[in-house]
C-alpha positions in Angstrom: -23.2 -9.2 -20.7 -26.9 -8.6 -20.1 -27.1 -11.4 -17.6 -26.9 -12.1 -13.9 -24.2 -14.2 -12.2 -25.7 -16.4 -9.5 -23.6 -18.0 -6.8 -25.1 -20.8 -4.6 -24.1 -22.3 -1.3 -23.8 -25.7 -3.0 -20.8 -24.4 -4.9 -22.4 -24.0 -8.3 -22.4 -20.8 -10.4 -25.1 -20.0 -13.0 -25.6 -17.5 -15.8 -29.1 -16.1 -15.5 -30.6 -14.3 -18.5 -32.3 -14.4 -21.9 -31.4 -13.3 -25.4 -34.7 -11.4 -25.6 -36.9 -9.6 -23.1 -36.6 -11.0 -19.6 -39.9 -12.8 -18.8 -40.8 -15.8 -16.7 -41.2 -17.9 -19.8 -37.9 -16.8 -21.5 -35.5 -16.6 -18.6 -33.1 -19.5 -18.0 -30.3 -20.3 -15.6 -27.3 -22.0 -17.3 -24.6 -23.7 -15.2 -21.1 -22.2 -15.8 -18.5 -23.1 -13.1 -18.3 -25.3 -10.0 -16.3 -23.7 -7.2 -16.8 -23.6 -3.4 -16.8 -19.8 -2.6 -16.6 -17.6 0.4 -19.5 -15.4 1.4 -18.0 -12.3 -0.3 -19.6 -10.1 -2.9 -17.9 -10.6 -6.4 -16.3 -7.8 -8.3 -16.5 -7.0 -12.0 -13.7 -5.3 -14.0 -14.4 -4.9 -17.7 -15.2 -8.3 -19.1 -13.9 -10.1 -16.0 -15.7 -11.3 -12.8 -13.6 -11.9 -9.7 -14.8 -14.0 -6.7 -13.2 -15.6 -3.6 -12.8 -19.4 -3.6 -12.1 -21.9 -0.8 -8.7 -23.6 -0.5 -8.5 -25.4 2.8 -7.8 -22.9 5.6 -6.9 -20.2 3.1 -8.6 -18.4 0.2 -8.0 -18.1 -3.5 -9.1 -15.4 -6.0 -10.7 -16.7 -9.1 -11.1 -14.8 -12.4 -14.0 -15.5 -14.7 -14.1 -14.1 -18.3 -17.4 -13.0 -19.8 -18.0 -13.8 -23.5 -21.0 -12.6 -25.4 -20.9 -15.7 -27.7 -20.1 -18.5 -25.3 -20.2 -19.2 -21.6 -17.0 -20.2 -19.9 -16.8 -23.2 -17.7 -13.7 -22.5 -15.6 -12.1 -19.7 -13.6 -8.4 -18.8 -13.5 -6.8 -19.0 -10.0 -4.7 -15.8 -9.9 -3.3 -16.8 -6.5 -1.9 -20.1 -7.7 1.7 -18.8 -7.7 1.3 -17.4 -4.1 0.0 -20.2 -2.0 -0.9 -19.2 1.6 -1.2 -15.5 0.8 -4.9 -14.9 1.2 -6.3 -15.8 4.7 -9.4 -17.8 5.3 -11.5 -14.7 6.3 -12.0 -12.2 3.5 -14.3 -9.2 4.0 -14.6 -7.6 0.6 -12.9 -7.1 -2.8 -12.9 -4.0 -5.0 -11.2 -3.2 -8.2 -10.0 -0.3 -10.5 -10.3 -0.9 -14.2 -8.2 2.2 -14.9 -5.2 0.7 -13.1 -6.0 -3.0 -13.6 -5.7 -3.5 -9.8 -7.7 -5.5 -7.4 -7.9 -4.9 -3.6 -8.8 -7.7 -1.2 -9.6 -6.8 2.4 -8.8 -9.4 5.0 -11.0 -10.1 8.0 -8.4 -8.8 10.5 -9.0 -5.3 9.1 -5.4 -4.1 9.1 -4.2 -5.8 5.9 -5.1 -5.2 2.2 -3.9 -7.6 -0.5 -3.3 -5.9 -3.8 -3.1 -7.6 -7.2 -1.9 -5.8 -10.3 -2.0 -7.1 -13.9 -0.5 -5.9 -17.2 -2.6 -6.8 -20.2 -1.4 -6.9 -23.8 -4.8 -7.9 -25.1 -8.3 -8.8 -23.9 -7.1 -12.1 -22.5 -3.3 -11.8 -22.7 -2.0 -11.1 -19.2 1.7 -10.6 -19.4 2.4 -9.8 -15.7 0.7 -10.7 -12.5 2.0 -9.4 -9.2 0.7 -9.4 -5.6 1.7 -7.1 -2.7 0.3 -6.4 0.8 -0.6 -3.1 2.4 0.1 -3.7 6.1 -1.6 -1.0 8.3 -0.9 -0.2 11.9 -2.5 -2.7 14.4 -4.6 0.2 15.9 -6.1 0.8 12.4 -9.1 -1.2 11.3 -10.7 -1.1 7.9 -14.2 -2.4 7.7 -15.0 -1.9 4.0 -13.7 -0.3 0.8 -15.4 0.9 -2.4 -14.0 2.3 -5.6 -15.0 5.5 -7.2 -13.1 6.4 -10.4 -9.4 6.3 -9.5 -9.9 6.7 -5.7 -10.7 4.3 -3.0 -13.0 5.2 -0.1 -12.5 3.4 3.2 -14.7 2.9 6.2 -12.1 2.8 9.1 -12.0 2.9 12.8 -9.1 4.2 15.0 -9.2 4.8 18.8 -13.0 4.0 18.8 -13.6 6.8 16.2 -15.1 6.1 12.8 -13.7 7.7 9.7 -14.5 7.7 6.0 -11.1 8.1 4.2 -10.0 8.6 0.7 -7.0 6.9 -0.8 -5.7 7.9 -4.3 -4.7 4.9 -6.4 -2.4 6.9 -8.7 0.1 9.7 -8.0 -1.8 13.0 -8.0 -0.5 16.4 -8.9 0.3 18.4 -5.8 -2.1 21.1 -7.0 -5.1 18.8 -6.7 -4.6 17.9 -3.1 -7.2 19.3 -0.8 -8.5 19.1 2.7 -11.1 16.3 3.0 -12.9 18.0 5.8 -14.2 21.1 4.0 -13.4 20.2 0.3 -11.6 23.5 -0.1 -8.5 23.6 -2.3 -5.5 24.9 -0.2 -3.5 28.0 -1.0 -0.5 26.3 0.5 2.2 25.2 -2.0 4.1 22.0 -1.2 7.8 21.6 -2.1 7.0 18.0 -2.8 4.2 15.5 -2.1 4.3 15.4 1.7 4.1 11.8 3.0 1.5 12.2 5.8 -1.8 10.5 6.0 -5.0 12.4 7.0 -3.5 15.7 6.0 -4.9 19.1 7.3 -3.6 22.2 5.6 -3.2 25.1 8.0 -2.2 28.5 6.8 -0.1 31.1 8.6 -2.2 32.7 11.4 -4.7 29.8 11.8 -2.9 28.5 14.9 -2.6 30.1 18.4 0.7 29.9 20.2 0.6 29.2 24.0 3.7 30.7 25.7 2.9 28.8 28.9 2.7 25.4 27.2 5.1 26.2 24.3 2.8 24.8 21.7 0.7 26.0 18.8 -2.9 24.9 18.9 -5.1 24.3 15.9 -8.8 23.5 15.7 -9.3 20.8 13.1 -13.1 20.5 13.3 -13.0 16.8 13.9 -11.9 14.7 16.9 -8.4 13.5 16.4 -6.7 11.4 19.0 -2.9 10.8 19.0 -3.2 7.5 17.1 -4.7 9.3 14.1 -2.6 12.4 13.7 0.9 12.9 15.2 3.2 15.1 13.0 3.4 18.6 11.6 5.4 19.6 8.5 6.6 23.2 8.3 6.4 24.4 4.7 8.9 27.2 5.0 11.9 25.1 6.2 10.9 21.5 5.7 11.2 20.9 9.4 9.1 18.2 11.1 7.6 18.7 14.5 5.7 16.4 16.8 2.1 17.0 17.8 2.1 16.9 21.6 -1.4 17.8 22.6 -4.9 16.4 21.7 -8.2 17.5 23.2 -11.4 17.0 21.3 -11.0 18.8 18.0 -7.9 20.7 19.0 -4.3 19.5 18.6 -1.1 21.2 19.7 2.2 21.3 17.8 5.5 21.7 19.7 7.0 25.2 19.5 5.7 28.3 17.7 4.4 27.6 14.2 1.6 30.2 14.2 3.3 32.4 11.7 4.1 29.7 9.0 2.1 27.4 6.8 2.0 23.8 8.1 0.6 20.5 7.1 -0.7 18.3 9.9 -1.1 14.6 9.5 -0.2 11.1 10.5 3.4 9.9 10.0 3.9 6.3 9.0 6.9 4.0 8.5 7.6 3.0 4.9 9.3 -0.4 4.8 10.5 -2.2 1.7 11.8 -5.8 2.0 14.4 -6.7 -0.6 14.6 -10.2 -2.2 17.3 -12.4 -0.9 20.3 -12.8 -3.2 21.7 -16.1 -4.5 24.6 -16.7 -6.9 24.0 -17.9 -10.4 26.1 -20.2 -12.5 27.7 -19.6 -15.9 24.4 -20.7 -17.6 22.3 -18.5 -15.4 21.1 -21.4 -13.1 20.4 -20.6 -9.5 23.0 -22.0 -7.1 21.8 -22.4 -3.5 25.2 -23.6 -2.3 27.8 -22.7 -1.5 26.5 -19.1 -2.1 28.4 -15.9 -1.4 28.9 -13.4 1.5 27.8 -9.8 1.4 30.7 -7.3 1.7 28.6 -4.2 1.1 25.4 -2.8 -0.3 25.2 0.2 -2.5 21.8 2.0 -2.6 21.1 4.6 -5.4 18.5 7.2 -4.6 17.0 10.3 -6.2 14.8 13.1 -4.8 15.0 11.4 -1.5 14.7 12.3 2.2 16.0 10.4 5.2 16.0 6.6 5.1 17.8 3.8 6.9 18.9 0.3 5.8 18.3 -2.6 8.2 19.7 -6.2 7.8 18.3 -9.2 9.8 20.3 -12.4 9.6 18.5 -15.7 10.3 21.1 -16.8 12.9 21.0 -13.4 14.7 17.8 -12.0 16.2 19.4 -8.6 16.7 19.0 -6.4 13.5 21.8 -4.3 12.2 20.6 -0.8 11.3 22.6 1.7 9.3 22.0 5.3 8.4 20.1 7.4 8.3 21.6 9.1 5.2 22.4 12.8 5.6 20.6 15.5 3.7 20.7 19.2 3.1 18.2 21.2 5.1 18.5 24.0 2.6 16.7 21.9 0.1 13.8 20.9 2.3 15.7 17.8 3.4 15.8 16.3 -0.1 18.9 14.9 -1.8 18.5 15.2 -5.6 20.5 12.2 -6.5 23.4 10.0 -5.2 24.4 6.7 -3.7 25.1 5.4 -0.2 27.4 2.5 0.7 26.4 0.3 3.6 29.2 -2.0 4.9 27.6 -3.2 8.1 25.5 -5.8 6.4 28.2 -8.4 6.0 26.9 -12.0 6.1 25.6 -14.9 4.1 23.4 -13.4 1.4 21.0 -16.3 1.4 20.4 -15.9 5.1 20.1 -12.1 5.3 17.0 -10.0 4.7 17.5 -6.3 3.9 14.9 -3.6 4.6 14.9 0.1 3.5 12.8 2.1 5.9 11.7 5.7 6.4 9.3 7.3 8.8 9.6 11.0 7.8 7.3 13.1 5.8 9.7 13.3 2.9 9.5 11.1 -0.2 12.0 8.2 -0.6 12.9 7.1 -4.2 15.3 4.2 -4.6 16.6 3.7 -8.1 18.6 0.6 -7.5 20.4 -1.7 -5.0 23.7 -3.4 -5.7 25.0 -6.3 -3.7 28.8 -6.6 -3.6 30.0 -9.9 -2.2 32.7 -12.6 -2.1 32.0 -16.1 -3.5 32.4 -18.9 -0.9 34.9 -21.7 -1.3 34.3 -24.0 -4.2 32.3 -21.5 -6.3 33.6 -20.7 -9.8 
């Protein structure tokens, strides 16, 4: 639309424009919706406008459709099915039309709320899903903007400011490059290495210190331990700790001066599985008497090391299994297989299962099967 959306502190929204040339005599402001909103800049995606509304001590995300023929008088609350998700303080929102995804940055700076939609037509949303990116507490995001299919973040860690880039879709390995000098690397990755803030260092670029038993690299930027902590050796798939930080120099344990390495920040991947409940013969959900978990079978493919953790409501001590074993001859990747975990026994409705990994290898879970025993009285 060739109009301007106006938001007022009084909780009214207006459509400002004119069908002809915009002049003082032809311009008009037409009331559209009436919502109390947060002081957050709206975001447009295609023919949709998104803005943050007020719902008590929390926030809601409202969706307004543009129409060239008629003005709409209401907005869809796309957080209606997840009450309490968005906090009161919201910093900014940005969206990617290519992936139909919205990103909402919370005031705490270490959480990003993500909404994805699947559209079958201009106004036919068939799927609406929310998720949360929960960053480390030492990591603060101040703002985010979208350029094409990449998000650029203004962040701060250990009192150092960064501008970081986050791809929104899986990129081919060949198009990864060092953000510092924009030079495509000659290093070939066996798979997409799961390290943030990657630096590609070729053989001969590091200096080994016999005295300190470490290989030092000059990264060109200041990198304290909270921003970069792991090295991945391309030749063997081995992971080594970064043990030294001084200005723009970091040191990797052992001698890696004669091999290609990728330096970066390792993070923990954690997936929380939905709690399981028994269903009756007609498919209805049965909360009681429920069933007990005997074992969990996890199917994986092209996967590195991971562990399964179960936490029961009545027990504060988590039960952790794994990690799965893998073949070092294949860069630590298992092509396919299943793993049975029998330590998770307990009431399925009172047990939360997590799959976690903190290595630089990818983890791909194809499926999870719960095998259990019905409790007494259950058909």
